[in-house]
C-alpha positions in Angstrom: 43.6 -61.7 41.0 43.5 -60.2 37.5 46.5 -60.6 35.2 48.4 -57.6 34.0 48.4 -57.1 30.2 52.0 -58.4 29.8 51.2 -61.7 31.7 47.9 -62.1 29.8 49.8 -61.7 26.5 52.4 -64.3 27.6 49.7 -66.8 28.5 47.8 -66.3 25.3 51.0 -66.8 23.2 51.8 -69.9 25.2 48.3 -71.3 24.5 48.6 -70.5 20.8 52.0 -72.3 20.5 50.6 -75.3 22.4 47.6 -75.4 20.1 49.7 -75.1 17.0 52.1 -77.9 18.3 49.1 -80.2 18.2 48.0 -79.3 14.7 49.1 -81.7 12.1 47.5 -80.0 9.1 47.9 -76.2 9.4 46.4 -75.6 6.0 43.2 -77.5 6.8 42.9 -75.6 10.2 43.1 -72.2 8.6 41.0 -73.1 5.5 37.7 -71.8 7.0 39.2 -68.4 7.7 40.7 -68.2 4.2 37.3 -69.1 2.6 35.6 -66.5 4.8 38.1 -63.8 3.9 37.8 -64.5 0.1 33.9 -64.5 0.5 34.2 -61.0 2.1 36.2 -59.8 -0.8 33.8 -61.3 -3.2 30.9 -59.5 -1.5 32.9 -56.3 -1.7 33.6 -56.5 -5.4 30.2 -57.8 -6.3 27.6 -57.0 -3.6 24.6 -58.0 -5.8 26.2 -61.2 -7.0 25.6 -60.4 -10.6 29.0 -61.1 -12.1 30.0 -64.6 -13.4 31.7 -66.6 -10.7 35.1 -66.7 -12.4 35.2 -62.9 -12.9 34.1 -62.3 -9.3 36.8 -64.7 -8.0 39.5 -62.9 -10.0 38.4 -59.5 -8.8 38.3 -60.8 -5.3 41.9 -62.1 -5.6 43.0 -58.7 -6.7 41.2 -57.2 -3.7 42.9 -59.7 -1.4 46.4 -58.8 -2.7 45.6 -55.1 -2.4 44.5 -55.6 1.2 47.7 -57.3 2.2 49.9 -54.9 0.3 48.1 -52.0 2.1 48.9 -53.7 5.5 52.5 -54.1 4.4 52.7 -50.5 3.4 51.3 -49.4 6.8 53.7 -51.7 8.6 56.6 -50.3 6.7 55.6 -46.7 7.5 55.2 -47.6 11.1 58.8 -49.2 11.2 60.2 -46.1 9.5 58.5 -43.8 12.0 59.8 -45.8 14.8 63.3 -45.9 13.3 63.3 -42.1 12.8 62.1 -41.5 16.4 64.9 -43.6 17.7 67.5 -41.8 15.6 66.1 -38.3 16.7 64.4 -38.5 20.0 63.6 -34.7 19.8 61.4 -35.2 16.8 59.0 -37.6 18.6 
């Protein structure tokens, strides 16, 4: 029998917590993902690979920070919208 979305989510979170409970070095576990993300930003700022490595890395770090600040801004806007909707149900 298929799981409903709420139960599937609970099972996934349970599995994630079990997995992280067995992880001694969290930084080492997430290092490949961090390297991949920085490589993506390096490709975005210098698609042809013509810049010196140091300059490309610096530009990629700025792109990285901008990405996460954008996500933070979007989350804040979502929280504000949710808060306003709860304060004035007619506006939703």
